[in-house]
N, CA, C and O atoms as a CHARMM CRD file, in Angstrom:
* protein
*
  216
    1    1 MET  N     -6.98100 -10.43100   2.85900 PROA 1      0.00000
    2    1 MET  CA    -6.94500  -9.93300   1.50600 PROA 1      0.00000
    3    1 MET  C     -6.41400 -11.02200   0.58400 PROA 1      0.00000
    4    1 MET  O     -5.60300 -11.85800   0.98300 PROA 1      0.00000
    5    2 LYS  N     -6.88200 -10.99400  -0.63800 PROA 2      0.00000
    6    2 LYS  CA    -6.48300 -11.98800  -1.63500 PROA 2      0.00000
    7    2 LYS  C     -5.68700 -11.33300  -2.76400 PROA 2      0.00000
    8    2 LYS  O     -5.92600 -10.17800  -3.11800 PROA 2      0.00000
    9    3 CYS  N     -4.74800 -12.08000  -3.31800 PROA 3      0.00000
   10    3 CYS  CA    -3.93300 -11.61900  -4.43400 PROA 3      0.00000
   11    3 CYS  C     -4.81000 -11.48100  -5.67600 PROA 3      0.00000
   12    3 CYS  O     -5.58800 -12.37900  -5.99800 PROA 3      0.00000
   13    4 LEU  N     -4.67900 -10.36100  -6.36400 PROA 4      0.00000
   14    4 LEU  CA    -5.44700 -10.14700  -7.59400 PROA 4      0.00000
   15    4 LEU  C     -4.93700 -10.99700  -8.73900 PROA 4      0.00000
   16    4 LEU  O     -5.66200 -11.23200  -9.70500 PROA 4      0.00000
   17    5 HSD  N     -3.69000 -11.46600  -8.64800 PROA 5      0.00000
   18    5 HSD  CA    -3.09000 -12.24900  -9.71900 PROA 5      0.00000
   19    5 HSD  C     -3.42500 -13.74000  -9.59300 PROA 5      0.00000
   20    5 HSD  O     -3.89400 -14.35000 -10.55300 PROA 5      0.00000
   21    6 CYS  N     -3.18500 -14.33400  -8.40200 PROA 6      0.00000
   22    6 CYS  CA    -3.36200 -15.78900  -8.25500 PROA 6      0.00000
   23    6 CYS  C     -4.47900 -16.18300  -7.28900 PROA 6      0.00000
   24    6 CYS  O     -4.89400 -17.34300  -7.28200 PROA 6      0.00000
   25    7 GLY  N     -4.97800 -15.24900  -6.47400 PROA 7      0.00000
   26    7 GLY  CA    -6.07200 -15.54700  -5.55300 PROA 7      0.00000
   27    7 GLY  C     -5.63200 -16.06200  -4.19500 PROA 7      0.00000
   28    7 GLY  O     -6.48100 -16.32100  -3.34300 PROA 7      0.00000
   29    8 ASP  N     -4.32600 -16.22100  -3.96100 PROA 8      0.00000
   30    8 ASP  CA    -3.82500 -16.68900  -2.67300 PROA 8      0.00000
   31    8 ASP  C     -3.86200 -15.55200  -1.65000 PROA 8      0.00000
   32    8 ASP  O     -4.13300 -14.40400  -2.00300 PROA 8      0.00000
   33    9 ASN  N     -3.59200 -15.87100  -0.39300 PROA 9      0.00000
   34    9 ASN  CA    -3.60000 -14.87600   0.66800 PROA 9      0.00000
   35    9 ASN  C     -2.41600 -13.92500   0.55900 PROA 9      0.00000
   36    9 ASN  O     -1.34900 -14.29000   0.06600 PROA 9      0.00000
   37   10 LEU  N     -2.62600 -12.69300   1.03100 PROA 10     0.00000
   38   10 LEU  CA    -1.56500 -11.70500   1.10200 PROA 10     0.00000
   39   10 LEU  C     -1.07700 -11.58100   2.53700 PROA 10     0.00000
   40   10 LEU  O     -1.84300 -11.74800   3.48600 PROA 10     0.00000
   41   11 ARG  N      0.21000 -11.28500   2.67900 PROA 11     0.00000
   42   11 ARG  CA     0.80600 -11.06200   3.99700 PROA 11     0.00000
   43   11 ARG  C      1.14500  -9.58000   4.10300 PROA 11     0.00000
   44   11 ARG  O      1.79400  -9.01700   3.22100 PROA 11     0.00000
   45   12 TRP  N      0.69400  -8.94600   5.20700 PROA 12     0.00000
   46   12 TRP  CA     1.03600  -7.55600   5.46700 PROA 12     0.00000
   47   12 TRP  C      2.49000  -7.50200   5.90000 PROA 12     0.00000
   48   12 TRP  O      2.91000  -8.28600   6.75100 PROA 12     0.00000
   49   13 ASN  N      3.26500  -6.58800   5.33000 PROA 13     0.00000
   50   13 ASN  CA     4.67100  -6.44100   5.67400 PROA 13     0.00000
   51   13 ASN  C      4.94000  -5.23000   6.54600 PROA 13     0.00000
   52   13 ASN  O      5.66600  -5.34300   7.53400 PROA 13     0.00000
   53   14 ASN  N      4.37600  -4.06800   6.21200 PROA 14     0.00000
   54   14 ASN  CA     4.67000  -2.87900   6.98600 PROA 14     0.00000
   55   14 ASN  C      3.81700  -1.71200   6.51600 PROA 14     0.00000
   56   14 ASN  O      3.24400  -1.74200   5.42700 PROA 14     0.00000
   57   15 ASP  N      3.74200  -0.67900   7.35500 PROA 15     0.00000
   58   15 ASP  CA     3.15500   0.60800   6.99700 PROA 15     0.00000
   59   15 ASP  C      4.23900   1.66300   7.11700 PROA 15     0.00000
   60   15 ASP  O      5.07900   1.59800   8.01400 PROA 15     0.00000
   61   16 PHE  N      4.22200   2.63100   6.21900 PROA 16     0.00000
   62   16 PHE  CA     5.19700   3.71200   6.24700 PROA 16     0.00000
   63   16 PHE  C      4.49900   5.05300   6.10200 PROA 16     0.00000
   64   16 PHE  O      3.51800   5.17600   5.36900 PROA 16     0.00000
   65   17 ASP  N      5.01200   6.06500   6.80900 PROA 17     0.00000
   66   17 ASP  CA     4.57800   7.43900   6.57500 PROA 17     0.00000
   67   17 ASP  C      5.11600   7.86800   5.22600 PROA 17     0.00000
   68   17 ASP  O      6.23700   7.51800   4.85700 PROA 17     0.00000
   69   18 THR  N      4.32100   8.62200   4.49400 PROA 18     0.00000
   70   18 THR  CA     4.73400   9.05000   3.15900 PROA 18     0.00000
   71   18 THR  C      5.03900  10.54500   3.17700 PROA 18     0.00000
   72   18 THR  O      4.32800  11.33600   2.55600 PROA 18     0.00000
   73   19 GLU  N      6.09000  10.92700   3.88600 PROA 19     0.00000
   74   19 GLU  CA     6.46300  12.33600   3.99500 PROA 19     0.00000
   75   19 GLU  C      6.76700  12.95300   2.63300 PROA 19     0.00000
   76   19 GLU  O      6.49900  14.13500   2.41900 PROA 19     0.00000
   77   20 ASP  N      7.32200  12.16800   1.71100 PROA 20     0.00000
   78   20 ASP  CA     7.69700  12.68500   0.39200 PROA 20     0.00000
   79   20 ASP  C      6.54500  12.69600  -0.60300 PROA 20     0.00000
   80   20 ASP  O      6.66900  13.28000  -1.67900 PROA 20     0.00000
   81   21 ASP  N      5.42600  12.05900  -0.26200 PROA 21     0.00000
   82   21 ASP  CA     4.28100  11.99100  -1.16200 PROA 21     0.00000
   83   21 ASP  C      3.36900  13.19000  -0.90300 PROA 21     0.00000
   84   21 ASP  O      3.07200  13.50400   0.25000 PROA 21     0.00000
   85   22 ASP  N      2.92500  13.86000  -1.96800 PROA 22     0.00000
   86   22 ASP  CA     2.09400  15.05500  -1.83200 PROA 22     0.00000
   87   22 ASP  C      0.61500  14.74200  -1.59600 PROA 22     0.00000
   88   22 ASP  O     -0.14600  15.63200  -1.21600 PROA 22     0.00000
   89   23 GLN  N      0.19600  13.49000  -1.81700 PROA 23     0.00000
   90   23 GLN  CA    -1.23500  13.17800  -1.77700 PROA 23     0.00000
   91   23 GLN  C     -1.65500  12.31100  -0.59600 PROA 23     0.00000
   92   23 GLN  O     -2.76800  12.47400  -0.09600 PROA 23     0.00000
   93   24 TYR  N     -0.80100  11.38800  -0.12700 PROA 24     0.00000
   94   24 TYR  CA    -1.22600  10.39500   0.85000 PROA 24     0.00000
   95   24 TYR  C     -0.35900  10.42200   2.10900 PROA 24     0.00000
   96   24 TYR  O      0.81000  10.80600   2.06000 PROA 24     0.00000
   97   25 ASN  N     -0.94900  10.00700   3.24500 PROA 25     0.00000
   98   25 ASN  CA    -0.25400   9.97100   4.52800 PROA 25     0.00000
   99   25 ASN  C      0.50600   8.67200   4.76800 PROA 25     0.00000
  100   25 ASN  O      1.59000   8.68800   5.35000 PROA 25     0.00000
  101   26 ILE  N     -0.05700   7.53900   4.32100 PROA 26     0.00000
  102   26 ILE  CA     0.47900   6.22000   4.67000 PROA 26     0.00000
  103   26 ILE  C      0.49000   5.31800   3.44900 PROA 26     0.00000
  104   26 ILE  O     -0.39700   5.39900   2.59900 PROA 26     0.00000
  105   27 VAL  N      1.51100   4.44600   3.36200 PROA 27     0.00000
  106   27 VAL  CA     1.53200   3.38400   2.36300 PROA 27     0.00000
  107   27 VAL  C      1.69000   2.05900   3.11400 PROA 27     0.00000
  108   27 VAL  O      2.56200   1.92500   3.97300 PROA 27     0.00000
  109   28 SER  N      0.84100   1.08400   2.78200 PROA 28     0.00000
  110   28 SER  CA     0.89700  -0.25700   3.36900 PROA 28     0.00000
  111   28 SER  C      1.45800  -1.22000   2.33500 PROA 28     0.00000
  112   28 SER  O      1.09200  -1.16200   1.16100 PROA 28     0.00000
  113   29 MET  N      2.34800  -2.10500   2.77200 PROA 29     0.00000
  114   29 MET  CA     3.00500  -3.05900   1.87300 PROA 29     0.00000
  115   29 MET  C      2.46700  -4.47000   2.12500 PROA 29     0.00000
  116   29 MET  O      2.40300  -4.92500   3.26700 PROA 29     0.00000
  117   30 TYR  N      2.08300  -5.15500   1.04400 PROA 30     0.00000
  118   30 TYR  CA     1.58700  -6.52700   1.11300 PROA 30     0.00000
  119   30 TYR  C      2.32200  -7.38200   0.09700 PROA 30     0.00000
  120   30 TYR  O      2.71800  -6.90100  -0.96500 PROA 30     0.00000
  121   31 GLU  N      2.50500  -8.67900   0.43600 PROA 31     0.00000
  122   31 GLU  CA     3.16600  -9.62500  -0.45800 PROA 31     0.00000
  123   31 GLU  C      2.31800 -10.88800  -0.55400 PROA 31     0.00000
  124   31 GLU  O      1.77000 -11.34900   0.44700 PROA 31     0.00000
  125   32 CYS  N      2.21100 -11.44800  -1.75900 PROA 32     0.00000
  126   32 CYS  CA     1.48200 -12.69300  -1.96100 PROA 32     0.00000
  127   32 CYS  C      2.23500 -13.84300  -1.29700 PROA 32     0.00000
  128   32 CYS  O      3.45900 -13.92300  -1.39700 PROA 32     0.00000
  129   33 MET  N      1.51400 -14.72600  -0.62200 PROA 33     0.00000
  130   33 MET  CA     2.10400 -15.85300   0.08900 PROA 33     0.00000
  131   33 MET  C      2.47500 -17.00200  -0.85400 PROA 33     0.00000
  132   33 MET  O      3.23700 -17.88700  -0.46500 PROA 33     0.00000
  133   34 ASN  N      1.95500 -17.00600  -2.07300 PROA 34     0.00000
  134   34 ASN  CA     2.20700 -18.07300  -3.03300 PROA 34     0.00000
  135   34 ASN  C      3.64800 -17.96700  -3.54400 PROA 34     0.00000
  136   34 ASN  O      4.02800 -16.94200  -4.11000 PROA 34     0.00000
  137   35 GLU  N      4.44400 -19.00800  -3.34900 PROA 35     0.00000
  138   35 GLU  CA     5.86000 -19.02900  -3.74200 PROA 35     0.00000
  139   35 GLU  C      6.06100 -18.85400  -5.25100 PROA 35     0.00000
  140   35 GLU  O      7.12400 -18.40800  -5.68300 PROA 35     0.00000
  141   36 HSD  N      5.06000 -19.19800  -6.04800 PROA 36     0.00000
  142   36 HSD  CA     5.17700 -19.08800  -7.49900 PROA 36     0.00000
  143   36 HSD  C      4.68300 -17.73800  -8.02500 PROA 36     0.00000
  144   36 HSD  O      4.84900 -17.43200  -9.20600 PROA 36     0.00000
  145   37 CYS  N      4.08800 -16.94800  -7.16300 PROA 37     0.00000
  146   37 CYS  CA     3.54200 -15.65400  -7.57900 PROA 37     0.00000
  147   37 CYS  C      4.37700 -14.49700  -7.01200 PROA 37     0.00000
  148   37 CYS  O      5.00700 -13.75500  -7.76500 PROA 37     0.00000
  149   38 LYS  N      4.37700 -14.35100  -5.69600 PROA 38     0.00000
  150   38 LYS  CA     5.12100 -13.31400  -4.97400 PROA 38     0.00000
  151   38 LYS  C      4.78600 -11.89200  -5.45000 PROA 38     0.00000
  152   38 LYS  O      5.65700 -11.02100  -5.44800 PROA 38     0.00000
  153   39 ALA  N      3.53300 -11.65200  -5.85500 PROA 39     0.00000
  154   39 ALA  CA     3.12400 -10.29800  -6.24200 PROA 39     0.00000
  155   39 ALA  C      3.30400  -9.36000  -5.05700 PROA 39     0.00000
  156   39 ALA  O      3.17400  -9.77500  -3.90500 PROA 39     0.00000
  157   40 TRP  N      3.60300  -8.10100  -5.33700 PROA 40     0.00000
  158   40 TRP  CA     3.85700  -7.08900  -4.31500 PROA 40     0.00000
  159   40 TRP  C      2.84100  -5.96200  -4.49100 PROA 40     0.00000
  160   40 TRP  O      2.63300  -5.47500  -5.60200 PROA 40     0.00000
  161   41 TYR  N      2.21400  -5.55300  -3.39500 PROA 41     0.00000
  162   41 TYR  CA     1.20100  -4.50200  -3.43600 PROA 41     0.00000
  163   41 TYR  C      1.59300  -3.37200  -2.50900 PROA 41     0.00000
  164   41 TYR  O      2.02900  -3.60400  -1.38200 PROA 41     0.00000
  165   42 GLU  N      1.43700  -2.15000  -2.98800 PROA 42     0.00000
  166   42 GLU  CA     1.61200  -0.95800  -2.17800 PROA 42     0.00000
  167   42 GLU  C      0.28400  -0.21000  -2.20000 PROA 42     0.00000
  168   42 GLU  O     -0.15300   0.26400  -3.24900 PROA 42     0.00000
  169   43 ILE  N     -0.35500  -0.10800  -1.03400 PROA 43     0.00000
  170   43 ILE  CA    -1.66100   0.51700  -0.91500 PROA 43     0.00000
  171   43 ILE  C     -1.47800   1.87800  -0.24600 PROA 43     0.00000
  172   43 ILE  O     -1.06100   1.95600   0.91000 PROA 43     0.00000
  173   44 TYR  N     -1.78900   2.94700  -0.97400 PROA 44     0.00000
  174   44 TYR  CA    -1.67700   4.30700  -0.45700 PROA 44     0.00000
  175   44 TYR  C     -3.03700   4.74000   0.08300 PROA 44     0.00000
  176   44 TYR  O     -4.05900   4.56600  -0.58200 PROA 44     0.00000
  177   45 HSD  N     -3.04500   5.30700   1.29300 PROA 45     0.00000
  178   45 HSD  CA    -4.31000   5.76900   1.86300 PROA 45     0.00000
  179   45 HSD  C     -4.07900   6.93300   2.80900 PROA 45     0.00000
  180   45 HSD  O     -2.94100   7.24900   3.15500 PROA 45     0.00000
  181   46 GLY  N     -5.15100   7.55800   3.21800 PROA 46     0.00000
  182   46 GLY  CA    -5.08800   8.72400   4.08200 PROA 46     0.00000
  183   46 GLY  C     -4.73700   9.96400   3.29400 PROA 46     0.00000
  184   46 GLY  O     -3.61800  10.46800   3.39000 PROA 46     0.00000
  185   47 LEU  N     -5.68900  10.46400   2.50900 PROA 47     0.00000
  186   47 LEU  CA    -5.43100  11.65200   1.69500 PROA 47     0.00000
  187   47 LEU  C     -5.02300  12.83400   2.57300 PROA 47     0.00000
  188   47 LEU  O     -5.64100  13.10700   3.60200 PROA 47     0.00000
  189   48 LYS  N     -3.97700  13.52500   2.14600 PROA 48     0.00000
  190   48 LYS  CA    -3.54800  14.72800   2.85400 PROA 48     0.00000
  191   48 LYS  C     -4.45700  15.87700   2.48800 PROA 48     0.00000
  192   48 LYS  O     -4.95000  15.97900   1.36400 PROA 48     0.00000
  193   49 GLU  N     -4.66800  16.74600   3.47300 PROA 49     0.00000
  194   49 GLU  CA    -5.46300  17.94000   3.19500 PROA 49     0.00000
  195   49 GLU  C     -4.60400  18.95000   2.45100 PROA 49     0.00000
  196   49 GLU  O     -3.43000  19.14300   2.76700 PROA 49     0.00000
  197   50 LYS  N     -5.20000  19.58100   1.47400 PROA 50     0.00000
  198   50 LYS  CA    -4.49500  20.59200   0.68400 PROA 50     0.00000
  199   50 LYS  C     -4.46300  21.90000   1.48300 PROA 50     0.00000
  200   50 LYS  O     -5.45800  22.30900   2.08100 PROA 50     0.00000
  201   51 GLU  N     -3.28900  22.54100   1.47400 PROA 51     0.00000
  202   51 GLU  CA    -3.17100  23.84100   2.12700 PROA 51     0.00000
  203   51 GLU  C     -3.75300  24.91200   1.23400 PROA 51     0.00000
  204   51 GLU  O     -3.55800  24.89700   0.01800 PROA 51     0.00000
  205   52 THR  N     -4.46100  25.83400   1.83500 PROA 52     0.00000
  206   52 THR  CA    -5.03400  26.92800   1.06600 PROA 52     0.00000
  207   52 THR  C     -4.22500  28.19700   1.32800 PROA 52     0.00000
  208   52 THR  O     -3.78800  28.44800   2.45100 PROA 52     0.00000
  209   53 VAL  N     -4.03800  28.97700   0.29200 PROA 53     0.00000
  210   53 VAL  CA    -3.30300  30.23400   0.39400 PROA 53     0.00000
  211   53 VAL  C     -4.31700  31.35400   0.54400 PROA 53     0.00000
  212   53 VAL  O     -5.20900  31.50800  -0.29000 PROA 53     0.00000
  213   54 ASN  N     -4.18000  32.13300   1.60500 PROA 54     0.00000
  214   54 ASN  CA    -5.11600  33.24600   1.84400 PROA 54     0.00000
  215   54 ASN  C     -4.55500  34.53500   1.32900 PROA 54     0.00000
  216   54 ASN  O     -5.20000  35.57800   1.44100 PROA 54     0.00000
């Protein structure tokens, strides 16, 4: 993956379960490898299914 700000490579840092988030299961953390940029990305994915009330 490439940084949207400077175009350098991103480094994956970790994945976390999003128990407190109502919409997504997982958040992935990425950091730009460029020492002058250091942009931080949090990518949310895995939509949770909505519970239906019968």
